[in-house]
C-alpha positions, 0 to 999 in steps of 0.5 A: 341685120348685124353683119359685123362689129370691130371693137378695140381699146373696149375694156378687155379688147385692147387689139381689134377683134372683128365678129363677122356674121356673114358666111358664105356657107351653103349648108343644107340643114338648118337653113333658118339659123341663117338669112342673107348670107348671115347668122341670124342665131348664133352660139359664142364659146370662151373661156372665163375672162376672155370677153364673152359678155364685154363682147355683148357690151361692145355690140349694145354700145351704140345705144348709149348715144343713139338712144336713150336707153342706158347701159350697166353703169359699170362702163362709166368706171371700166371703158378704156382698155388703156391706162387712165393717165392716157388722155389720148386713149379712145375706145373705138367700134365700127358696125355694118349693117345690112337691110336688104340691098343697103349697107350701113356703116357707123363707126365711132371713137370715145373717151368715156361711155358718154363722150363721143369724140368722133362719129360718121355714118356711111349709107351705101358709100355715102357719108351721110353724117359726120363729126370729129370734135378733134378738128371741129364741133361742126357736123356735117349732114348729108341727108335729104331734109337735114340741112336746116338742123343746127349742126354746131355741137359745142359743149354738147355731148349728143350724137348728131345721128341722134340729134337728126333721129329725134329731130329731123322729118327726113324725105323719103327716098332710099337713103333716108329709108335705110338710116330709118330702119337703122335706128329702129334695129338699134332701138330694139336691141337688148343684152339680158341674162337670167342668172339671178333671182331679177333679170339683168338688162341693158338696152332696154328697160324692164316694165315697171312691174313683177315679171309674174304680173307682166305674164298675167296681164298678157294673158300668157299664165296658161302658156308659161305653164305649158312652158315650164312643164315642157322645160321639166318643171311639173307645176300648176299655176293660178293666178293671185293677188288683188288687181294691179298686184298680180302674182303667180302662185304654184297651186298645191292641192287646196293651197297655193305658194308665191312663185318667187318664194319656193322656186328653184334658182333655175325655175326663177331663171326660166321664168326670167327667159319667158319674160323676154321670149314673149318679147322676141315672139311679139317682135319688140326685139330686133337682136338679143345678146343672151348671156350664160343663159343656162348656167342653171339648166340641164343640158337637155334644156338648154338645147331646147332654149336654143331652139326656141330662140332660133325659131324667132325672127330677131337676131340672137347671139347666146353665150354658153359653156355647155359643149353638148350644145355643139350639134349640127341638130341645133345650128350649124358650123358657121353659127357657132363661134369660138372667142379666143383672146384676139379674135372670134371665129366660127367653127368652119374657119378654125379647121381645114376638114370640110364639116357635114351634118354628121359630124359629131361637133362637140367631139371635134371641139373637145378633142381640140380639132378647132385649136388653131 
């Protein structure tokens, strides 16, 4: 799991900001949303323009150079926080992951979205991969089975960590097995939002087919119908189209109309969410950053969606402006985070009061109880 992120110099994060998922709280309710002392499912609140989306892009940034999945093209023209004429400016990232008793610390600095200046990977305080292009284009390896790999990265932008993951047949030992778990976890990370007719995602590509076709091919049409009805959209769905071009239609008596052409914006958003929800259930996603998921949802629907996500095995972060979701009957005080200009902290660290299950977190939030 992701245990913490430090980032600075990236987009609106000029100064270092630390997103720490670790918790020492022992609340006896909603214990499923915390695993091994880390928030497994979290909600992030923050004013417009404070960087909720950028926080997700920062978390997913490591996928730019550790996997073949791309992040939004906008990062190529709006990456650094510092002035463009500052040639020495870099964005710096530090991630900590925990896999059982093993700790992975991955640090790097970048001039551009696809231009790494330095990087280092430590596993259990052992430096296993490192390069600093400001000093040398030669990388150093300390992984059993990687010693024979090429380590000269002159005129090559590829990350040495990615190069090892793609080319080395590593011996099985505690360090190498943790390295493999780290790469697999990163490969399963995704950022997505479902605000528009077309779902937007970074870190994992959308399948080259319509959402409706994907649902049908998985045999989930009736389950999707049930999901919509339980979400307040009373409907009957039927399959239409031809093999290879299947579509979902709403059934109205003796006729039917294509789902995408008559569904409301909120219902389209639900369909896009359901597409990703199936991936969460199947275990295709290890970490999901779900941005502004409830812009078109009734508060009760938003609550049910959060509860659905909280039942999955992946790690998740959801951003929202909906204060009604601040409830100890959904998550808990160490899983609700407030993003401010230079910090992000859980509710339990923003008050001197000992928060209990009976506390009305929304009322406290609106009254300013968590304003530092």
